[in-house]
Structures are given as structure tokens and as C-alpha cells.
C-alpha positions in Angstrom: 0.0 0.0 0.0 1.4 3.4 -1.0 2.1 6.1 1.7 -0.5 8.3 0.0 -3.2 5.7 0.7 -2.5 5.8 4.4 -2.9 9.5 4.5 -6.1 9.3 2.4 -7.7 6.7 4.6 -6.9 8.7 7.8 -8.2 12.0 6.3 -11.4 10.3 4.9 -12.3 9.3 8.4 -10.8 12.2 10.2 -12.4 15.2 8.5 -16.0 14.3 9.6 -14.8 13.6 13.1 -12.9 16.8 13.2 -16.0 18.8 12.1 -18.1 16.8 14.7 -15.6 17.5 17.4 -15.3 21.2 16.4 -19.0 21.3 16.4 -19.1 20.5 20.0 -16.4 23.0 20.8 -18.2 25.6 18.7 -20.9 25.5 21.3 -18.4 26.8 23.9 -16.9 29.1 21.2 -20.3 30.9 20.6 -21.2 30.8 24.3 -17.9 32.7 25.0 -18.3 35.0 22.0 -21.9 36.0 22.7 -21.6 36.1 26.5 -18.4 38.1 26.1 -20.4 40.9 24.5 -22.5 41.2 27.7 -19.5 41.9 29.9 -16.4 40.4 31.6 -18.3 39.2 34.7 -20.7 36.9 32.7 -17.7 35.8 30.6 -15.8 34.9 33.8 -18.9 33.1 35.1 -19.1 30.9 31.9 -15.3 30.2 32.2 -15.6 29.1 35.9 -18.7 26.9 35.4 -17.4 25.4 32.2 -14.1 24.5 33.8 -15.9 22.2 36.3 -18.5 20.9 33.8 -15.8 19.9 31.3 -14.2 17.5 33.8 -17.5 15.6 34.0 -18.1 15.9 30.3 -14.6 14.5 29.5 -15.1 11.6 32.0 -18.3 10.6 30.3 -16.7 10.9 26.9 -13.9 8.5 28.0 -16.5 5.9 29.0 -18.2 6.3 25.6 -15.0 6.1 23.6 -14.5 2.5 24.6 -17.2 1.4 22.2 -15.3 2.6 19.0 -12.3 0.1 19.2 -14.5 -2.8 20.5 -17.0 -2.3 17.7 -14.2 -1.7 15.2 -12.5 -5.0 16.0 -15.8 -7.0 15.9 -16.9 -5.2 12.7 -13.6 -6.1 11.0 -14.3 -9.8 11.9 -17.9 -9.5 10.6 -19.4 -10.3 14.0 -22.7 -8.6 13.5 -24.4 -10.0 16.7 -21.5 -9.0 18.9 -21.5 -5.4 17.4 -25.2 -5.2 18.2 -24.7 -6.4 21.8 -21.9 -3.9 22.3 -24.1 -1.1 21.0 -27.1 -2.0 23.2 -25.1 -2.4 26.3 -23.1 0.8 25.7 -26.4 2.6 25.3 -27.8 1.3 28.7 -24.4 1.9 30.4 -24.2 5.5 29.1 -27.7 6.3 30.5 -26.5 5.1 33.9 -23.3 7.0 33.6 -25.0 10.2 32.4 -27.6 10.2 35.1 -24.9 9.7 37.8 -22.8 12.5 36.4 -25.7 14.9 36.5 -26.6 14.1 40.1 -23.0 14.5 41.3 -22.7 17.8 39.5 -25.9 19.2 41.1 -24.6 18.1 44.5 -21.5 20.2 43.9 -23.5 23.5 43.8 -23.1 24.3 47.5 -19.3 24.0 47.1 -19.0 26.5 44.2 -19.0 29.7 46.4 -16.0 28.3 48.4 -13.6 28.0 45.4 -12.1 31.5 45.8 -14.1 33.3 43.0 -15.7 36.7 42.9 -19.2 36.8 44.4 -20.7 38.2 41.2 -19.1 35.5 39.1 -20.5 32.8 41.4 -24.0 34.3 41.2 -24.0 34.4 37.4 -22.3 31.0 37.1 -24.8 28.9 39.1 -27.8 29.1 36.6 -25.4 28.3 33.7 -23.9 25.5 35.7 -27.2 23.8 36.4 -28.6 23.9 32.9 -25.3 22.7 31.3 -24.9 20.0 33.9 -28.4 18.6 33.1 -27.4 18.6 29.3 -24.7 16.0 30.0 -27.3 13.2 30.2 -28.5 13.6 26.6 -24.9 14.3 25.6 -23.9 10.9 27.1 -26.7 9.1 25.3 -25.6 10.7 22.0 -22.1 9.2 22.5 -23.5 5.7 22.3 -24.7 6.4 18.7 -21.6 8.3 17.8 -19.0 5.8 18.8 -21.0 2.8 17.5 -21.2 4.5 14.1 -17.5 5.4 14.2 -16.7 1.8 15.0 -18.4 0.6 11.8 -16.6 3.3 9.8 -19.4 5.9 9.5 -18.1 9.3 10.7 -20.3 11.6 8.5 -23.6 11.1 10.2 -22.3 12.4 13.5 -20.9 15.4 11.7 -24.2 16.2 10.1 -26.2 16.0 13.3 -23.7 18.0 15.4 -23.6 20.8 12.7 -27.4 21.0 12.6 -27.5 21.1 16.4 -24.9 23.9 16.5 -26.9 26.0 14.1 -29.9 25.7 16.4 -27.7 26.4 19.4 -26.4 29.6 17.9 -29.9 30.8 17.0 -31.2 30.0 20.5 -28.1 31.8 22.0 -29.0 34.9 20.1 -32.6 34.7 21.4 -31.9 33.8 25.0 -28.7 35.7 25.8 -29.7 39.0 24.3 -33.5 38.8 24.8 -34.9 38.7 21.3 -38.4 37.9 19.9 -40.1 38.7 23.3 -37.7 36.7 25.4 -36.1 38.5 28.4 -32.3 38.8 28.2 -30.9 35.9 30.2 -27.1 36.4 29.7 -25.0 33.4 30.8 -28.1 31.4 31.8 -29.5 31.8 28.3 -26.3 30.2 26.9 -26.8 27.2 29.2 -30.4 26.9 28.2 -29.6 26.8 24.5 -27.0 24.1 25.1 -29.5 22.0 27.0 -32.2 22.2 24.3 -29.8 21.4 21.4 -28.2 18.5 23.3 -31.6 16.9 24.0 -32.4 16.9 20.3 -29.2 15.3 19.2 -29.7 11.7 20.5 -33.3 11.8 19.2 -32.1 12.6 15.7 -29.5 9.9 15.8 -31.9 7.2 17.0 -34.3 8.0 14.2 -31.5 7.9 11.6 -30.1 4.5 12.8 -33.5 2.9 13.3 -34.9 3.8 9.9 -31.6 3.2 7.9 -31.8 -0.1 6.1 -28.1 -0.9 6.7 -27.9 0.0 10.4 -31.4 -1.1 11.4 -30.1 -4.7 11.5 -28.1 -3.9 14.6 -31.4 -3.4 16.4 -32.5 -6.9 15.6 -30.7 -8.4 18.6 -32.0 -5.7 21.0 -33.9 -7.2 24.0 -33.8 -7.3 27.8 -31.9 -10.6 27.8 -29.1 -9.0 25.8 -28.4 -6.5 28.6 -25.6 -8.1 30.6 -23.2 -7.2 33.4 -20.6 -9.0 31.3 -20.8 -6.5 28.5 -21.0 -3.5 30.9 -17.9 -4.9 32.5 -16.1 -5.2 29.2 -17.0 -1.7 28.2 -15.9 -0.3 31.6 -12.7 -2.3 31.6 -11.6 -0.3 28.5 -13.6 2.8 29.1 -12.8 3.6 32.7 -9.0 3.9 32.1 -9.7 6.1 29.1 -12.1 8.2 31.2 -9.6 8.5 34.1 -6.8 9.5 31.6 -8.9 12.2 30.0 -10.2 13.4 33.3 -6.7 13.8 34.7 -5.7 15.9 31.7 -8.9 17.9 32.0 -8.4 18.4 35.8 -5.0 20.0 35.1 -6.7 22.6 32.8 -9.6 23.1 35.3 -7.2 23.7 38.2 -5.4 26.2 35.9 -8.6 28.0 35.3 -9.3 28.2 39.0 -5.7 29.5 39.5 -6.3 32.1 36.9 -9.3 33.3 39.0 -7.0 33.7 41.9 -5.1 36.4 39.9 -8.1 38.4 39.0 -11.4 38.4 37.1 -9.6 40.0 34.1 -7.1 37.1 34.0 -9.9 34.6 34.2 -11.8 36.2 31.4 -8.6 36.3 29.3 -7.9 32.7 29.9 -11.4 31.7 28.9 -10.8 33.3 25.5 -7.5 31.4 25.1 -9.0 28.1 26.4 -11.8 28.4 23.9 -9.3 28.5 21.1 -7.1 25.7 22.6 -10.1 23.5 22.9 -11.1 24.1 19.3 -7.6 23.4 17.9 -7.4 20.3 20.1 -10.4 18.9 18.4 -8.4 18.8 15.2 -5.9 16.5 16.9 -8.8 14.5 18.4 -10.3 14.0 15.0 -7.0 12.6 13.7 -6.6 10.5 16.9 -10.1 9.1 16.5 -9.5 8.2 12.9 -6.3 6.6 14.0 -8.2 4.6 16.6 -10.6 3.3 14.0 -8.0 2.3 11.5 -5.7 0.7 14.1 -8.6 -1.2 15.6 -9.6 -2.6 12.2 -5.9 -3.7 11.6 -5.7 -5.1 15.2 -8.9 -7.1 14.6 -7.3 -8.6 11.5 -3.8 -9.0 13.2 -2.3 -6.8 10.5 0.8 -5.5 12.4 2.5 -3.8 9.5 -0.4 -1.6 8.5 -1.3 -0.9 12.1 2.1 0.7 12.7 1.9 2.7 9.5 -1.5 4.1 10.3 -0.3 5.2 13.7 2.7 7.0 12.1 0.5 8.6 9.5 -1.8 10.0 12.2 1.1 11.5 14.1 2.3 13.2 10.9 -1.1 14.7 10.2 -1.3 16.0 13.8 2.0 17.7 13.6 1.0 19.5 10.4 -2.4 20.7 11.6 -1.2 21.8 15.1 1.9 23.4 13.7 -0.4 25.7 11.6 -2.4 26.8 14.7 0.7 27.3 16.7 1.9 29.8 14.1 -1.4 31.6 14.1 -1.4 31.9 18.0 2.1 33.3 18.1 1.8 35.7 15.2 -1.8 37.1 15.8 -2.5 36.9 19.5 -4.0 40.4 19.8 -6.3 39.9 16.9 -7.6 36.6 18.3 -8.3 38.1 21.7 -10.0 41.2 20.3 -12.5 39.0 18.5 -14.1 38.1 21.8 -13.8 41.1 24.1 -13.0 44.8 23.7 -11.6 45.4 27.2 -8.0 46.5 26.6 -6.8 44.7 29.8 -8.5 41.4 28.8 -7.0 41.6 25.3 -3.5 42.3 26.5 -3.6 39.5 29.0 -5.1 37.0 26.6 -2.4 37.9 24.0 0.3 37.0 26.4 -1.4 33.6 27.1 -1.9 32.9 23.4 1.9 33.0 22.8 2.5 30.4 25.6 -0.4 28.3 24.2 1.1 28.5 20.7 4.3 26.8 21.9 2.6 23.7 23.3 0.2 23.0 20.4 2.4 20.4 18.8 2.7 18.6 22.2 -1.0 18.6 22.7 -1.6 17.2 19.2 1.1 14.5 19.6 -0.2 13.1 22.9 -3.8 13.0 21.6 -2.8 11.1 18.5 -0.5 8.7 20.3 -3.3 7.9 22.7 -5.7 7.3 19.8 -3.3 4.7 18.4 -2.9 3.0 21.7 -6.7 2.8 22.2 -7.0 1.0 18.8 -5.6 -2.1 20.3 -7.1 -1.7 23.8 -3.9 -0.5 25.5 -5.3 1.9 28.1 -4.0 0.9 31.6 -0.4 2.1 31.3 -1.4 5.4 29.5 -3.7 6.1 32.5 -0.8 5.8 34.9 1.3 8.0 32.6 -1.4 10.7 32.6 -1.5 10.7 36.4 2.3 11.3 36.5 2.3 13.9 33.7 -0.7 16.0 34.7 -1.1 15.6 38.4 2.4 14.9 39.6 4.2 17.2 37.1 1.9 19.7 35.4 -0.1 21.1 38.4 2.8 21.5 40.8 4.9 23.2 38.1 2.0 25.5 37.1 1.6 26.6 40.8 5.4 27.0 41.3 5.9 29.0 38.1 2.7 31.1 38.4 2.9 32.0 42.1 6.1 30.9 43.8 8.4 32.1 40.9 6.2 35.1 40.3 5.8 34.4 36.5 2.0 35.0 36.8 -0.6 33.6 34.5 1.9 32.8 31.7 4.0 30.8 34.1 0.9 28.8 35.3 0.1 27.9 31.7 3.7 27.0 30.9 3.5 24.5 33.8 0.7 22.7 32.0 2.9 22.5 28.9 5.5 20.5 30.9 2.8 17.9 31.6 2.0 17.7 27.9 5.7 17.2 27.1 6.1 14.3 29.5 2.9 12.7 28.4 4.0 12.8 24.8 7.3 11.1 25.6 5.6 8.4 27.8 2.9 7.6 25.2 5.4 7.4 22.3 7.6 5.0 24.2 4.5 2.9 25.1 3.3 2.8 21.5 6.5 1.4 20.2 6.6 -1.3 23.0 2.9 -2.2 22.3 3.4 -2.5 18.5 6.4 -4.8 19.0 4.4 -7.1 21.2 1.8 -7.8 18.5 2.4 -11.2 16.9 
């Protein structure tokens, strides 16, 4: 197989996933953009609430992601019944996980005022926090359909549903945030309400598509109560829980950084939210490449095709470097322009511009670690990466962020640079693990 074919296969799967992932980030992008027009306090409120919500969201996504390689391997072996059983049990498991996440988040509400944030920020954050927390249940159900379809090689349907939901979300944002068409202006709460409505419609749309599609409907034929089994739930959790913990550890490092930014000032927190929005969006490019790599590697692993498996992993890494290198250049060359797009406060713009430059330097690292993890997940190697994440993000990144930001007096840029050290160590650990894991395949 020519090198061009490897890149083509990856991009064919990756571009719908990238657009789907970007679509989810665009919700945060437009929340930030529109709420930022209301003022820096509502913007800081969205930043604070989102920083906590995203940890739960990422944990749930990790559980859901287990379905892709498991379905991919069974699909490559033409095991239709097993694919169906995995899909049904993943759906029931995600309902349980999603409900649990919502309950736990709502129980956290009394804790929010004690996290060292401005009183006005807390007051504005709580309504947004509640509505966005509830939206995680339909979001978790949606993941069952998304990762099932990705496992069988269909990445376009997810893209179409997410883009449609985002268009609706933007329209609802305009109505609810600014108070249009007779609706009172709801500010940050309006952004959360828009997110809840659009996320509720997404799994409904996906169910209707899969159920009435002649090719995918066959996977519903094996759906019944007897098919629900602790065995399948355990299999999904065995793979999904380490992925969820790994993603959560990385997310916690960014969440704690957000809280640290709030310790500096509301201006710094608002500036960091702008930068974080862009970081999240560019990261979705790497996640798209990583997910495509997971699918391709899982299919090769199912067929015990070691040679192509290694080449698809390498191709994914190359594509990640090219895309993230482009965004790194944009961040470093145009920081003030990017910041001014969200907020007109000169202090917020200047602070965000400084943070953009730091963020630019770790884009390649962020892309590398995501793609390497995607390859590892393709052949169910998740336990060791979870340990490496703990070392990189909790033991290295967070202490370094605090030391550079506060002890060494380097301020917000120092804190963000500390997170970059965690990404560096994670990339090194994952690269080494990938080589070891590939060599073990017979």
C-alpha cells in the first residue's frame, strides 16, 4: 500500500470527526463569543462553570469512547451480533453514567461559592452550571450512537447531526442571551439553556437515523432485555474507565489552571477563557486525527495486521504535527487579533495575547499526545497510559503550574507554561509505550 493511501484513509475518516468535534467546541466558542459581548463578569462566570462541567463531560466521553475500538475489531471480523450487543449495552451503560454525572454535579452546587471566585461571578455562574450539567445526560446518550457509528466506519452522520444542532444552538443563544423575539435577556443562563435544548435533540435525531436506515437497522434486531448483561458492561468499563480517568486527569489540570487564573483576577480569568476556547477548538483537530487513527488501528488489530497498524499510527502523528503546527503559528503571530475578536476590554485583550503566545508553543505537544493515545486505544492499550497521565498531569503539570505562576512570580503565563510541561512528559511516555505495544503484537 502506498504512503498516499495511508494519509487518504486517515483523512477520509478524520475530517467528519474533526468537524463533529469542532461542532461540540463551537458551542463553547459561541457561548464565549456571545456572553463576552454582555461583559467580563458573565464571561468569567461561563469560564468558571465550564471549567468544572468539562471535567465531568470528559469523563463521560472517556467511557463512551471504549465502544469505538471494540465495535471496530468485531466489525472487521464481521461479527454482527457482537456489534449489536456492544451497542445495546453501551447505550444502557451511558444512560446510567450520564444520570450519575448529572446528580453528582448538582450536589456540587453548594461547594461553588467556596472556590475563591468573585461573588458576582458565582451568582452568574450557578444558573449556567445547572442547565449545562443537566445537558450532559442527553450528551452521554448521544455518545453511544456516535461511537457505534465510528466503529463501523461511518463518521459523516455524526458530523451532520452536530452541525445541525450547533446552528440551532447559535440561534437560541441569540434569542436567550440578548433577549430577542419577546424573550427577556438571560445572559449566561441563556447560553446554558440553549445548550440543554440542542443536546436533547441530538440523540433523538441519531436514534431516528439509525433505526430507519436499512443498513444500520439490522443492529437493532438483537435488542432485547436478555441481551443486557453485566458481562458487556464490565467489558466496556474495563476499557472505558482507564480512558475516562486518563482524559479526566488531563482535564483536571486545565480546570485547576482555570481556578488558579481566577486567583489572579477576574480580568485574567476572562482572558484565559478566551485562550482556552481556542485551545479547545484546535485540540479537536488533533482529536479527529486521533479518533480516525483509533478506528484504522482497531480494524488492523482485529485482522492482526501489524504492518499496516504501525503505518496508520505513524501517519496519524504526521497529520497531527502539520495541523497543530499551523495553529501554533497563528497563535504566536496574531495573539491580539484573536483576543479582540471576543472582548473589547484592553486589559483582557493584553492578558489574553500573552497567554496565546504560551499556548502556541505547546500546540504540537497537545496534538502529539492525543494522536499517540488514539493509536494505543485502537488495540485496547489503556491501563499504562492512564498511569502516565497521572504522572504527567497531576504529579508534574499542576505543581509546576503553581510554582511558576505563584512561587516564581511568573504570573498567568507561568501557570500555563506549567501545563505545557505535563504535555511534554505525556507525549514522551505515550510514544515509548506505543513502540513497545506494537512490537508485542504477533
